[in-house]
N, CA, C and O of each residue as an XYZ file, in Angstrom:
872
protein
N      60.702    146.133     51.925
C      60.755    144.880     52.677
C      61.415    143.793     51.845
O      62.171    142.989     52.389
N      61.172    143.745     50.636
C      61.781    142.723     49.791
C      63.266    142.827     49.722
O      63.898    141.785     49.550
N      63.871    143.911     49.832
C      65.317    144.122     49.761
C      65.968    143.560     50.967
O      66.964    142.844     50.867
N      65.394    143.888     52.183
C      65.953    143.393     53.444
C      65.986    141.862     53.415
O      66.961    141.273     53.884
N      65.067    141.271     52.939
C      65.025    139.781     52.904
C      66.109    139.215     51.998
O      66.705    138.192     52.338
N      66.378    139.817     50.899
C      67.420    139.328     50.013
C      68.769    139.465     50.658
O      69.609    138.589     50.451
N      69.040    140.485     51.416
C      70.339    140.702     52.023
C      70.589    139.684     53.085
O      71.681    139.119     53.133
N      69.630    139.416     53.946
C      69.841    138.427     55.005
C      70.035    137.046     54.430
O      70.774    136.257     55.018
N      69.436    136.715     53.351
C      69.643    135.378     52.745
C      71.042    135.242     52.224
O      71.627    134.165     52.349
N      71.616    136.276     51.646
C      72.993    136.183     51.143
C      73.972    136.043     52.283
O      74.954    135.309     52.172
N      73.715    136.752     53.401
C      74.634    136.671     54.542
C      74.610    135.283     55.137
O      75.648    134.746     55.524
N      73.441    134.708     55.208
C      73.337    133.357     55.811
C      74.076    132.347     54.951
O      74.729    131.460     55.501
N      74.009    132.434     53.689
C      74.711    131.476     52.814
C      76.206    131.628     52.931
O      76.940    130.642     52.860
N      76.682    132.884     53.115
C      78.122    133.098     53.247
C      78.622    132.481     54.519
O      79.699    131.885     54.521
N      77.892    132.595     55.600
C      78.298    132.045     56.900
C      78.331    130.517     56.829
O      79.241    129.896     57.378
N      77.390    129.928     56.187
C      77.373    128.449     56.091
C      78.558    127.945     55.301
O      79.138    126.916     55.646
N      78.925    128.645     54.257
C      80.064    128.218     53.450
C      81.344    128.356     54.222
O      82.236    127.519     54.087
N      81.468    129.431     55.064
C      82.692    129.636     55.847
C      82.848    128.548     56.871
O      83.934    127.991     57.028
N      81.759    128.231     57.585
C      81.815    127.173     58.617
C      82.211    125.848     57.989
O      83.035    125.126     58.550
N      81.649    125.517     56.850
C      81.996    124.253     56.184
C      83.456    124.220     55.804
O      84.099    123.173     55.893
N      83.994    125.362     55.377
C      85.404    125.376     55.016
C      86.296    125.147     56.197
O      87.314    124.465     56.076
N      85.939    125.708     57.365
C      86.726    125.475     58.582
C      86.734    123.987     58.954
O      87.769    123.431     59.321
N      85.598    123.379     58.855
C      85.520    121.938     59.208
C      86.387    121.100     58.291
O      87.049    120.162     58.735
N      86.384    121.431     57.039
C      87.191    120.658     56.080
C      88.666    120.854     56.364
O      89.442    119.903     56.279
N      89.079    122.111     56.711
C      90.503    122.372     56.979
C      90.960    121.653     58.213
O      92.066    121.114     58.253
N      90.088    121.639     59.260
C      90.460    120.957     60.502
C      90.600    119.455     60.274
O      91.524    118.824     60.787
N      89.712    118.913     59.532
C      89.789    117.461     59.262
C      91.026    117.116     58.485
O      91.646    116.080     58.727
N      91.399    117.971     57.548
C      92.598    117.682     56.735
C      93.840    117.754     57.569
O      94.767    116.964     57.390
N      93.867    118.740     58.523
C      95.036    118.883     59.399
C      95.185    117.694     60.299
O      96.301    117.210     60.493
N      94.121    117.211     60.847
C      94.186    116.042     61.743
C      94.695    114.799     61.007
O      95.500    114.035     61.539
N      94.225    114.617     59.812
C      94.615    113.413     59.069
C      96.063    113.464     58.653
O      96.760    112.458     58.781
N      96.559    114.607     58.152
C      97.902    114.685     57.570
C      98.987    115.026     58.565
O     100.160    114.806     58.266
N      98.663    115.548     59.724
C      99.741    116.009     60.593
C      99.599    115.566     62.000
O     100.230    114.605     62.439
N      98.769    116.268     62.706
C      98.693    116.117     64.150
C      98.266    114.718     64.567
O      98.894    114.116     65.438
N      97.268    114.222     63.992
C      96.737    112.920     64.438
C      97.718    111.789     64.211
O      97.834    110.919     65.073
N      98.437    111.755     63.083
C      99.338    110.641     62.778
C     100.539    110.640     63.680
O     100.929    109.585     64.179
N     101.158    111.823     63.915
C     102.354    111.867     64.756
C     102.035    111.495     66.174
O     102.850    110.836     66.819
N     100.889    111.882     66.699
C     100.504    111.606     68.083
C     100.285    110.128     68.281
O     100.715    109.549     69.279
N      99.625    109.531     67.339
C      99.333    108.079     67.460
C     100.617    107.303     67.403
O     100.792    106.341     68.151
N     101.555    107.712     66.500
C     102.829    106.989     66.408
C     103.626    107.114     67.667
O     104.239    106.142     68.110
N     103.637    108.305     68.268
C     104.425    108.536     69.476
C     103.868    107.765     70.629
O     104.620    107.193     71.418
N     102.585    107.737     70.743
C     101.956    107.038     71.850
C     102.177    105.552     71.735
O     102.425    104.881     72.738
N     102.092    105.017     70.509
C     102.268    103.578     70.323
C     103.690    103.183     70.613
O     103.927    102.121     71.188
N     104.646    104.007     70.233
C     106.047    103.654     70.442
C     106.435    103.718     71.907
O     107.336    102.984     72.313
N     105.821    104.537     72.708
C     106.210    104.703     74.109
C     105.466    103.778     75.048
O     105.657    103.883     76.259
N     104.578    102.823     74.531
C     103.826    101.917     75.416
C     104.759    100.872     75.999
O     105.543    100.286     75.253
N     104.709    100.605     77.335
C     105.533     99.529     77.935
C     105.009     98.156     77.527
O     103.800     97.976     77.380
N     105.899     97.191     77.344
C     105.538     95.825     76.940
C     106.010     94.844     77.969
O     107.043     95.067     78.601
N     105.306     93.784     78.157
C     105.641     92.690     79.097
C     105.408     91.371     78.404
O     104.352     91.172     77.804
N     106.384     90.445     78.470
C     106.275     89.105     77.847
C     105.715     88.118     78.859
O     106.271     87.938     79.943
N     104.653     87.506     78.509
C     104.037     86.462     79.355
C     104.175     85.115     78.654
O     103.957     85.007     77.447
N     104.552     84.050     79.452
C     104.648     82.676     78.912
C     103.286     82.027     78.969
O     102.630     81.977     80.009
N     102.883     81.530     77.809
C     101.576     80.859     77.770
C     101.690     79.471     78.349
O     102.631     78.742     78.035
N     100.756     79.099     79.182
C     100.739     77.757     79.792
C     100.148     76.731     78.827
O      99.199     77.016     78.097
N     100.737     75.518     78.842
C     100.165     74.465     77.952
C      98.766     74.093     78.405
O      98.451     74.193     79.591
N      97.915     73.660     77.465
C      96.534     73.263     77.844
C      96.552     72.013     78.694
O      97.411     71.152     78.498
N      95.650     71.889     79.612
C      95.609     70.674     80.458
C      95.355     69.430     79.616
O      94.642     69.481     78.614
N      95.955     68.293     80.039
C      95.742     67.040     79.260
C      94.293     66.591     79.324
O      93.591     66.793     80.316
N      93.875     65.978     78.233
C      92.498     65.466     78.148
C      92.417     64.164     78.923
O      93.158     63.232     78.609
N      91.553     64.058     79.918
C      91.481     62.791     80.697
C      90.953     61.648     79.835
O      90.026     61.820     79.043
N      91.583     60.439     80.014
C      91.148     59.250     79.279
C      89.876     58.694     79.900
O      89.684     58.782     81.112
N      89.005     58.119     79.070
C      87.774     57.535     79.645
C      88.109     56.335     80.504
O      89.026     55.579     80.184
N      87.380     56.151     81.588
C      87.674     54.994     82.477
C      87.475     53.671     81.755
O      86.509     53.498     81.012
N      88.383     52.753     81.975
C      88.325     51.421     81.356
C      87.672     50.458     82.312
O      88.068     50.339     83.471
N      86.670     49.776     81.813
C      85.942     48.799     82.638
C      86.385     47.406     82.230
O      86.370     47.062     81.048
N      86.776     46.612     83.204
C      87.185     45.226     82.958
C      85.952     44.350     82.871
O      85.076     44.439     83.732
N      85.858     43.489     81.836
C      84.686     42.582     81.741
C      84.689     41.595     82.874
O      85.729     41.041     83.229
N      83.520     41.375     83.443
C      83.395     40.406     84.533
C      83.479     38.989     83.976
O      83.219     38.759     82.795
N      83.851     38.030     84.850
C      84.012     36.631     84.427
C      82.689     35.998     84.059
O      82.627     35.116     83.203
N      81.609     36.462     84.724
C      80.306     35.835     84.453
C      79.658     36.355     83.187
O      78.709     35.762     82.674
N      80.188     37.491     82.675
C      79.556     38.053     81.469
C      79.883     37.194     80.264
O      81.035     36.816     80.054
N      78.870     36.889     79.476
C      79.060     36.078     78.272
C      79.564     36.944     77.134
O      79.092     38.067     76.954
N      80.489     36.451     76.384
C      80.987     37.263     75.256
C      79.919     37.411     74.194
O      79.155     36.485     73.923
N      79.881     38.541     73.622
C      78.932     38.824     72.552
C      79.568     38.481     71.210
O      80.684     38.892     70.894
N      78.826     37.730     70.453
C      79.307     37.317     69.128
C      78.435     38.011     68.096
O      77.219     37.828     68.038
N      79.085     38.786     67.314
C      78.364     39.490     66.250
C      78.338     38.597     65.024
O      79.391     38.272     64.476
N      77.159     38.197     64.585
C      77.120     37.306     63.406
C      77.652     38.011     62.177
O      77.356     39.175     61.905
N      78.439     37.264     61.459
C      78.975     37.807     60.212
C      77.925     37.745     59.113
O      76.967     36.975     59.194
N      78.110     38.535     58.123
C      77.193     38.538     56.989
C      77.237     37.189     56.287
O      78.319     36.671     56.013
N      76.079     36.615     55.993
C      76.098     35.304     55.301
C      76.725     35.419     53.922
O      76.586     36.411     53.207
N      77.418     34.351     53.602
C      78.054     34.294     52.275
C      77.085     33.641     51.311
O      76.707     32.482     51.481
N      76.701     34.368     50.333
C      75.752     33.865     49.332
C      76.534     33.505     48.086
O      77.210     34.335     47.478
N      76.418     32.259     47.738
C      77.095     31.791     46.532
C      76.065     31.477     45.464
O      75.106     30.741     45.696
N      76.277     32.031     44.327
C      75.370     31.778     43.220
C      75.648     30.400     42.628
O      76.795     30.070     42.327
N      74.583     29.583     42.459
C      74.820     28.245     41.874
C      75.297     28.348     40.447
O      74.763     29.111     39.643
N      76.293     27.581     40.157
C      76.814     27.543     38.798
C      76.473     26.227     38.127
O      75.986     25.311     38.789
N      76.707     26.113     36.879
C      76.415     24.853     36.170
C      77.289     23.710     36.664
O      78.495     23.860     36.863
N      76.642     22.558     36.858
C      77.347     21.353     37.297
C      77.712     20.529     36.067
O      76.844     20.172     35.271
N      78.930     20.247     35.925
C      79.417     19.522     34.751
C      79.949     18.169     35.209
O      80.845     18.101     36.051
N      79.402     17.104     34.658
C      79.858     15.753     34.941
C      80.642     15.254     33.731
O      80.167     15.322     32.597
N      81.778     14.782     33.973
C      82.625     14.252     32.911
C      82.777     12.753     33.123
O      83.366     12.318     34.112
N      82.252     11.973     32.207
C      82.321     10.524     32.289
C      83.471     10.021     31.439
O      83.758     10.574     30.378
N      84.121      8.980     31.904
C      85.212      8.425     31.086
C      84.650      7.784     29.830
O      83.529      7.275     29.843
N      85.393      7.802     28.777
C      84.910      7.190     27.530
C      84.690      5.694     27.704
O      85.498      5.004     28.325
N      83.591      5.203     27.150
C      83.233      3.784     27.257
C      83.202      3.195     25.858
O      82.575      3.731     24.945
N      83.895      2.085     25.720
C      83.896      1.415     24.420
C      82.538      0.779     24.185
O      81.970      0.194     25.107
N      82.006      0.878     22.986
C      80.702      0.260     22.718
C      80.785     -1.248     22.847
O      81.773     -1.851     22.428
N      79.747     -1.878     23.429
C      79.800     -3.333     23.593
C      79.735     -4.051     22.241
O      79.123     -3.583     21.281
N      80.377     -5.173     22.220
C      80.373     -5.999     21.004
C      79.203     -6.964     21.079
O      79.124     -7.786     21.992
N      78.305     -6.864     20.128
C      77.115     -7.704     20.118
C      77.362     -8.934     19.252
O      78.002     -8.843     18.205
N      76.858    -10.072     19.686
C      77.028    -11.283     18.855
C      76.173    -11.195     17.595
O      75.167    -10.487     17.547
N      76.598    -11.924     16.594
C      75.834    -11.955     15.346
C      74.509    -12.670     15.578
O      74.469    -13.812     16.037
N      73.452    -11.987     15.258
C      72.115    -12.546     15.456
C      71.392    -12.520     14.120
O      71.424    -11.527     13.393
N      70.742    -13.631     13.816
C      69.988    -13.693     12.570
C      68.814    -12.729     12.628
O      68.199    -12.553     13.680
N      68.512    -12.121     11.526
C      67.385    -11.174     11.543
C      66.081    -11.870     11.900
O      65.807    -12.997     11.487
N      65.300    -11.158     12.677
C      64.018    -11.709     13.122
C      62.977    -11.538     12.024
O      62.724    -10.433     11.545
N      62.394    -12.641     11.648
C      61.333    -12.617     10.638
C      60.039    -13.011     11.342
O      59.895    -14.159     11.761
N      59.114    -12.097     11.476
C      57.876    -12.436     12.189
C      57.069    -13.483     11.436
O      56.945    -13.437     10.212
N      56.530    -14.417     12.186
C      55.692    -15.462     11.614
C      54.255    -14.969     11.563
O      53.705    -14.547     12.580
N      53.658    -15.018     10.412
C      52.273    -14.536     10.346
C      51.369    -15.360     11.243
O      51.407    -16.590     11.228
N      50.571    -14.679     12.008
C      49.659    -15.360     12.911
C      48.523    -15.985     12.120
O      48.058    -15.415     11.133
N      48.083    -17.144     12.549
C      46.983    -17.793     11.821
C      45.709    -16.964     11.909
O      45.416    -16.320     12.917
N      44.989    -17.009     10.841
C      43.737    -16.261     10.818
C      42.748    -16.870     11.805
O      42.616    -18.089     11.915
N      42.086    -16.019     12.488
C      41.124    -16.450     13.498
C      39.730    -16.351     12.910
O      39.314    -15.317     12.389
N      39.037    -17.453     13.013
C      37.667    -17.484     12.519
C      36.790    -16.646     13.443
O      36.667    -16.966     14.626
N      36.188    -15.598     12.937
C      35.370    -14.777     13.827
C      34.150    -15.486     14.366
O      33.454    -14.963     15.237
N      33.885    -16.681     13.851
C      32.717    -17.406     14.342
C      31.487    -17.085     13.529
O      31.464    -16.113     12.775
N      30.481    -17.891     13.682
C      29.266    -17.694     12.885
C      28.550    -16.415     13.271
O      28.486    -16.035     14.440
N      28.016    -15.767     12.254
C      27.213    -14.582     12.507
C      25.781    -14.940     12.905
O      25.083    -14.142     13.531
N      25.346    -16.165     12.530
C      24.002    -16.636     12.862
C      24.120    -18.026     13.464
O      25.085    -18.747     13.214
N      23.152    -18.379     14.237
C      23.109    -19.743     14.762
C      22.634    -20.689     13.654
O      21.551    -20.504     13.099
N      23.442    -21.693     13.338
C      22.995    -22.641     12.295
C      21.698    -23.336     12.714
O      21.501    -23.653     13.887
N      20.841    -23.561     11.764
C      19.562    -24.230     12.016
C      19.384    -25.354     11.000
O      19.863    -25.271      9.869
N      18.677    -26.417     11.430
C      18.398    -27.529     10.528
C      17.128    -27.290      9.714
O      16.459    -26.265      9.844
N      16.832    -28.247      8.892
C      15.620    -28.145      8.063
C      14.382    -28.245      8.950
O      14.321    -29.086      9.847
N      13.394    -27.382      8.697
C      12.172    -27.361      9.477
C      10.998    -27.791      8.600
O      10.828    -27.284      7.491
N      10.178    -28.738      9.105
C       9.037    -29.215      8.296
C       7.972    -28.148      8.152
O       7.723    -27.373      9.076
N       7.354    -28.113      7.007
C       6.238    -27.210      6.753
C       4.909    -27.946      6.970
O       4.840    -29.167      6.827
N       3.890    -27.219      7.304
C       2.566    -27.833      7.460
C       2.472    -28.700      8.708
O       3.025    -28.368      9.756
N       1.737    -29.855      8.571
C       1.493    -30.763      9.696
C       2.140    -32.106      9.377
O       1.585    -32.877      8.594
N       3.298    -32.408      9.961
C       3.984    -33.682      9.672
C       3.123    -34.912     10.010
O       3.336    -35.978      9.431
N       2.169    -34.789     10.921
C       1.324    -35.940     11.275
C       0.421    -36.410     10.133
O      -0.091    -37.529     10.174
N       0.222    -35.576      9.122
C      -0.610    -35.956      7.982
C       0.209    -36.490      6.820
O      -0.353    -36.808      5.772
N       1.537    -36.597      6.979
C       2.353    -37.134      5.880
C       2.068    -38.633      5.686
O       2.079    -39.131      4.560
N       1.817    -39.334      6.776
C       1.476    -40.778      6.715
C       0.247    -40.985      7.615
O       0.273    -40.630      8.794
N      -0.839    -41.568      7.049
C      -2.079    -41.788      7.806
C      -2.450    -43.289      7.772
O      -1.771    -44.094      7.135
N      -3.539    -43.638      8.471
C      -4.012    -45.035      8.470
C      -4.531    -45.460      7.103
O      -4.595    -46.651      6.798
N      -4.897    -44.493      6.290
C      -5.344    -44.837      4.933
C      -4.191    -45.354      4.078
O      -4.414    -45.969      3.035
N      -2.966    -45.106      4.515
C      -1.790    -45.552      3.775
C      -1.317    -46.949      4.246
O      -0.284    -47.440      3.789
N      -2.063    -47.571      5.144
C      -1.650    -48.876      5.677
C      -1.664    -49.912      4.559
O      -2.682    -50.065      3.885
N      -0.569    -50.621      4.346
C      -0.566    -51.649      3.276
C      -1.617    -52.755      3.570
O      -1.756    -53.205      4.708
N      -2.343    -53.174      2.525
C      -3.419    -54.171      2.688
C      -2.844    -55.501      3.176
O      -3.429    -56.146      4.046
N      -1.734    -55.904      2.636
C      -1.151    -57.188      3.030
C      -0.805    -57.184      4.508
O      -1.059    -58.154      5.222
N      -0.194    -56.026      4.979
C       0.181    -55.984      6.394
C      -1.046    -55.933      7.301
O      -0.997    -56.379      8.447
N      -2.172    -55.374      6.770
C      -3.388    -55.396      7.582
C      -3.898    -56.821      7.718
O      -4.288    -57.248      8.805
N      -3.894    -57.569      6.589
C      -4.374    -58.953      6.646
C      -3.492    -59.788      7.559
O      -3.978    -60.666      8.272
N      -2.180    -59.507      7.534
C      -1.265    -60.309      8.357
C      -1.163    -59.764      9.786
O      -0.588    -60.403     10.667
N      -1.731    -58.574      9.997
C      -1.704    -58.005     11.355
C      -0.351    -57.442     11.733
O       0.025    -57.425     12.905
N       0.367    -56.987     10.739
C       1.713    -56.452     11.038
C       1.619    -55.008     11.574
O       0.948    -54.162     10.983
N       2.272    -54.754     12.651
C       2.342    -53.420     13.264
C       3.807    -53.149     13.694
O       4.605    -54.075     13.847
N       4.135    -51.845     13.886
C       5.477    -51.516     14.329
C       5.814    -50.050     14.058
O       5.055    -49.319     13.421
N       6.992    -49.645     14.569
C       7.450    -48.249     14.406
C       8.685    -48.238     13.532
O       9.566    -49.088     13.659
N       8.736    -47.253     12.634
C       9.861    -47.108     11.706
C      10.554    -45.771     11.997
O       9.937    -44.711     11.896
N      11.837    -45.832     12.359
C      12.640    -44.614     12.540
C      13.317    -44.295     11.211
O      13.888    -45.185     10.581
N      13.262    -43.066     10.789
C      13.763    -42.700      9.470
C      14.624    -41.424      9.562
O      14.630    -40.723     10.573
N      15.352    -41.156      8.459
C      16.101    -39.906      8.290
C      15.961    -39.461      6.854
O      16.269    -40.213      5.929
N      15.485    -38.208      6.660
C      15.262    -37.653      5.327
C      16.413    -36.695      4.984
O      16.876    -35.947      5.846
N      16.861    -36.718      3.751
C      17.834    -35.759      3.229
C      17.080    -34.643      2.536
O      16.248    -34.898      1.664
N      17.374    -33.370      2.927
C      16.662    -32.206      2.426
C      17.673    -31.311      1.711
O      18.732    -31.008      2.262
N      17.348    -30.882      0.476
C      18.242    -30.027     -0.303
C      18.161    -28.578      0.169
O      17.352    -28.231      1.029
N      19.031    -27.727     -0.423
C      19.027    -26.306     -0.074
C      17.756    -25.620     -0.534
O      17.466    -24.503     -0.107
N      16.993    -26.273     -1.401
C      15.707    -25.708     -1.842
C      14.543    -26.161     -0.979
O      13.418    -25.703     -1.176
N      14.796    -27.071     -0.004
C      13.741    -27.548      0.875
C      13.046    -28.810      0.383
O      12.043    -29.222      0.967
N      13.562    -29.442     -0.693
C      12.947    -30.674     -1.212
C      13.634    -31.898     -0.629
O      14.837    -31.894     -0.367
N      12.800    -33.000     -0.424
C      13.342    -34.257      0.104
C      14.036    -34.988     -1.029
O      13.425    -35.262     -2.062
N      15.304    -35.305     -0.841
C      16.084    -35.989     -1.879
C      16.440    -37.415     -1.512
O      17.011    -38.131     -2.334
N      16.115    -37.857     -0.282
C      16.443    -39.228      0.108
C      15.776    -39.600      1.405
O      15.409    -38.728      2.192
N      15.610    -40.937      1.646
C      14.997    -41.448      2.869
C      15.788    -42.677      3.304
O      16.084    -43.551      2.489
N      16.125    -42.741      4.578
C      16.908    -43.858      5.123
C      16.210    -44.353      6.374
O      15.848    -43.563      7.245
N      16.014    -45.708      6.466
C      15.390    -46.314      7.642
C      16.480    -46.531      8.688
O      17.424    -47.290      8.466
N      16.344    -45.878      9.793
C      17.335    -46.014     10.870
C      16.999    -47.207     11.776
O      17.900    -47.879     12.278
N      15.730    -47.461     11.978
C      15.331    -48.631     12.771
C      14.085    -49.217     12.131
O      13.074    -48.530     11.989
N      14.154    -50.468     11.750
C      13.060    -51.142     11.026
C      11.940    -51.563     11.984
O      12.159    -51.834     13.165
N      10.727    -51.604     11.413
C       9.564    -52.090     12.173
C       9.538    -53.620     12.254
O       8.769    -54.198     13.023
N      10.394    -54.270     11.445
C      10.377    -55.739     11.353
C       9.546    -56.246     10.208
O       9.469    -57.449      9.960
N       8.911    -55.301      9.497
C       8.072    -55.699      8.363
C       8.494    -54.844      7.166
O       8.375    -53.619      7.212
N       8.984    -55.473      6.100
C       9.458    -54.702      4.939
C       8.376    -53.868      4.302
O       8.684    -52.806      3.760
N       7.139    -54.282      4.335
C       6.063    -53.505      3.715
C       5.846    -52.200      4.448
O       5.633    -51.163      3.821
N       5.897    -52.238      5.767
C       5.717    -51.008      6.544
C       6.901    -50.047      6.358
O       6.709    -48.833      6.289
N       8.121    -50.589      6.276
C       9.313    -49.743      6.079
C       9.246    -49.054      4.714
O       9.512    -47.857      4.609
N       8.889    -49.811      3.665
C       8.823    -49.243      2.321
C       7.716    -48.215      2.212
O       7.902    -47.178      1.576
N       6.556    -48.481      2.825
C       5.441    -47.528      2.758
C       5.812    -46.226      3.470
O       5.370    -45.152      3.063
N       6.612    -46.315      4.518
C       7.007    -45.099      5.250
C       7.821    -44.164      4.356
O       7.479    -42.990      4.224
N       8.888    -44.664      3.744
C       9.735    -43.803      2.895
C       8.984    -43.333      1.659
O       9.189    -42.208      1.202
N       8.102    -44.192      1.102
C       7.386    -43.785     -0.111
C       6.488    -42.589      0.153
O       6.496    -41.632     -0.621
N       5.702    -42.625      1.248
C       4.791    -41.522      1.551
C       5.551    -40.238      1.932
O       5.135    -39.138      1.567
N       6.671    -40.385      2.670
C       7.438    -39.197      3.082
C       8.098    -38.509      1.894
O       8.114    -37.280      1.829
N       8.646    -39.282      0.948
C       9.303    -38.697     -0.220
C       8.318    -37.881     -1.061
O       8.710    -36.915     -1.716
N       7.040    -38.270     -1.041
C       6.069    -37.586     -1.886
C       5.397    -36.417     -1.173
O       5.005    -35.445     -1.819
N       5.257    -36.498      0.156
C       4.430    -35.517      0.842
C       5.217    -34.526      1.735
O       4.738    -33.420      1.981
N       6.359    -34.891      2.198
C       7.079    -34.020      3.139
C       7.662    -32.800      2.411
O       8.142    -32.908      1.282
N       7.613    -31.636      3.080
C       8.218    -30.408      2.563
C       8.870    -29.649      3.748
O       8.427    -29.745      4.892
N       9.935    -28.896      3.422
C      10.737    -28.271      4.498
C      11.185    -26.852      4.120
O      11.277    -26.481      2.949
N      11.457    -26.090      5.172
C      12.261    -24.874      5.025
C      13.717    -25.328      5.117
O      14.079    -26.026      6.064
N      14.559    -24.945      4.154
C      15.920    -25.486      4.134
C      16.727    -25.059      5.368
O      16.417    -24.075      6.039
N      17.755    -25.834      5.626
C      18.674    -25.495      6.727
C      19.518    -24.274      6.352
O      19.652    -23.945      5.173
N      20.080    -23.610      7.353
C      20.932    -22.444      7.145
C      22.199    -22.580      7.990
O      22.181    -23.114      9.099
N      23.340    -22.058      7.404
C      24.614    -22.141      8.116
C      24.825    -20.885      8.965
O      23.915    -20.073      9.129
N      26.054    -20.739      9.506
C      26.354    -19.586     10.375
C      26.311    -18.263      9.659
O      26.158    -17.225     10.304
N      26.443    -18.259      8.333
C      26.354    -17.014      7.575
C      24.935    -16.673      7.175
O      24.688    -15.620      6.587
N      23.986    -17.570      7.494
C      22.599    -17.339      7.125
C      22.251    -17.838      5.740
O      21.146    -17.602      5.251
N      23.201    -18.538      5.091
C      22.936    -19.043      3.746
C      22.201    -20.378      3.828
O      22.363    -21.129      4.790
N      21.374    -20.671      2.785
C      20.656    -21.956      2.724
C      21.635    -23.069      2.379
O      22.468    -22.938      1.483
N      21.511    -24.155      3.108
C      22.372    -25.320      2.863
C      21.512    -26.576      2.960
O      20.386    -26.553      3.457
N      22.084    -27.669      2.469
C      21.393    -28.971      2.571
C      21.424    -29.450      4.003
O      22.379    -29.187      4.734
N      20.382    -30.153      4.405
C      20.304    -30.661      5.766
C      19.557    -31.988      5.826
O      19.267    -32.595      4.795
N      19.247    -32.433      7.042
C      18.543    -33.705      7.256
C      17.421    -33.501      8.263
O      17.359    -32.499      8.976
N      16.532    -34.499      8.290
C      15.427    -34.477      9.236
C      15.159    -35.916      9.656
O      15.071    -36.811      8.815
N      15.031    -36.132     10.959
C      14.773    -37.494     11.480
C      13.428    -37.526     12.203
O      12.976    -36.516     12.742
N      12.800    -38.695     12.206
C      11.525    -38.866     12.891
C      11.144    -40.351     12.966
O      11.929    -41.232     12.615
N       9.916    -40.597     13.434
C       9.425    -41.978     13.625
C       7.953    -42.036     13.183
O       7.167    -41.136     13.479
N       7.604    -43.104     12.475
C       6.212    -43.351     12.068
C       5.804    -44.671     12.737
O       6.457    -45.700     12.568
N       4.684    -44.608     13.513
C       4.199    -45.802     14.188
C       2.965    -46.331     13.440
O       1.959    -45.635     13.301
N       3.071    -47.596     12.957
C       1.965    -48.220     12.220
C       1.125    -49.051     13.225
O       1.616    -49.941     13.919
N      -0.193    -48.687     13.250
C      -1.152    -49.410     14.111
C      -2.410    -49.672     13.294
O      -2.965    -48.749     12.699
N      -2.867    -50.930     13.261
C      -4.064    -51.321     12.482
C      -5.290    -50.688     13.130
O      -5.545    -50.913     14.313
N      -6.036    -49.916     12.390
C      -7.229    -49.280     12.977
C      -8.286    -50.339     13.302
O      -8.331    -51.397     12.675
N      -9.131    -50.040     14.287
C     -10.220    -50.992     14.675
C     -11.416    -50.760     13.788
O     -12.434    -51.437     13.933
């Protein structure tokens, strides 16, 4: 059985190779001989006819519409013109400097000094103690008592910066010299004062005025 199978396989391969060879030969013949001559002959014997090609139809123009009289014309605004600001230059004509007259130099006058005024209120001499006891009825002159002399004596005392009485002046007399003299004598010995003061608060000399009335006691 194995032999028969080998023989049929060889025969089948031989037949396939033969058929393939026939196909190749036929194809080669068609390409190199028969097919080319037939195609050339047929192409050369075809009848030809010349046809004139017609021009293409003209392209119709779009219809033109006339603007009506009532239609307002359209104005297309133009682009605004923007100008960049540049430097402004002013040119002035040359001016001659003015001629000034000769003027004497100004010399300021010193202002007078202004007194700032007193720092304190000035005060006069002030009596110490009780001025009513400087002259009493016990000081009445005996002669004026016998004669019945009475009257008022106006006086002015001078007071030093230390507060002491340095003088006595009769401004209005009583009319009796004994009473006038007794008045200044008692005041010079008994009167005492706080001295006067100026605007700076310093002690200064001053005055003091008053009146002594002489009346004979009963």
